[in-house]
C-alpha positions, 0 to 999 in steps of 0.5 A: 660455436655455431654451424648455420644455426646449430649449436654444440648442444643441438648437434649433441642431441641430434647425434644422441637421437641418431644413435638410438634410431640407427643403432650403434653398429650402423652409425659409423656407416651412416656417418660415412655416407653423410660425409660423402653426401656433403662432399658431393653437394660441395663438389656440385656447388663448386662445379656450378660456380666454375661453369658460371664463371666460364660462361660469364667470363671476366664479369663474374668477378665484378658481380656483388654476390652478397647483394644477390643473397636471398637471406639478406631480404627481410620483408619487414625491412623492405616494406619499412624502406619503401614507406620511408622512401615514399615519405621522403618523396612526398616531403621533397614534393612539398618542399618544391611546391612551397619553394615555387609558391614563395618564388611566385609570391616574391615575383608578385611583390617585386612586380607590385613594387615596380608598378608602384614606383612606375605609377608614382614616377609617372603620376609625379611627373605629370603633376610636377611637370610645370613645377619642375620646369619652373624649378629647372630654369623658369623658362617655358622651353624646358625640355622633358628630360630636365623635367624628368630629372627634377621629378626623379630628384624630387622622388629621391631616385636617379633619372635613369632609374625613374625612367625604368621604374626601378630604384638602382644606383648608377653602378648597378645599371 
């Protein structure tokens, strides 16, 4: 059984010391004064609480008083939490930077692939222009779209995808 850190053993020792210091004849008088003092302190605290409630109005009941209790603040815990928070922020920043680098690398790969496909389609169209025209009908009057279609077929892509430089099927475009 404890009263603010005082155990029954400590209270007994304090009373024993008080008995020797004050004396047995004045001890009841001082105990009575101590009780009155404790009651007056309690009344003052309740009066301050009532006054605060009157001044704050309905907001008084909404305040979380446990959060404002200074006994809950342990400097070691505060420092530990601050260090952990700084570490978490650094990890989040590192993840963001890594994600941005990965996204940029992905964009570069996609762009490089698109450039390769476009270069292959354009280079293949120029080199196969005559061969494509001959395969399309053998006439010299073959249109450019027919040549592009034959070139795209030779590359394994659809004509619309070859023109844009990307390899998609018709439903996706």
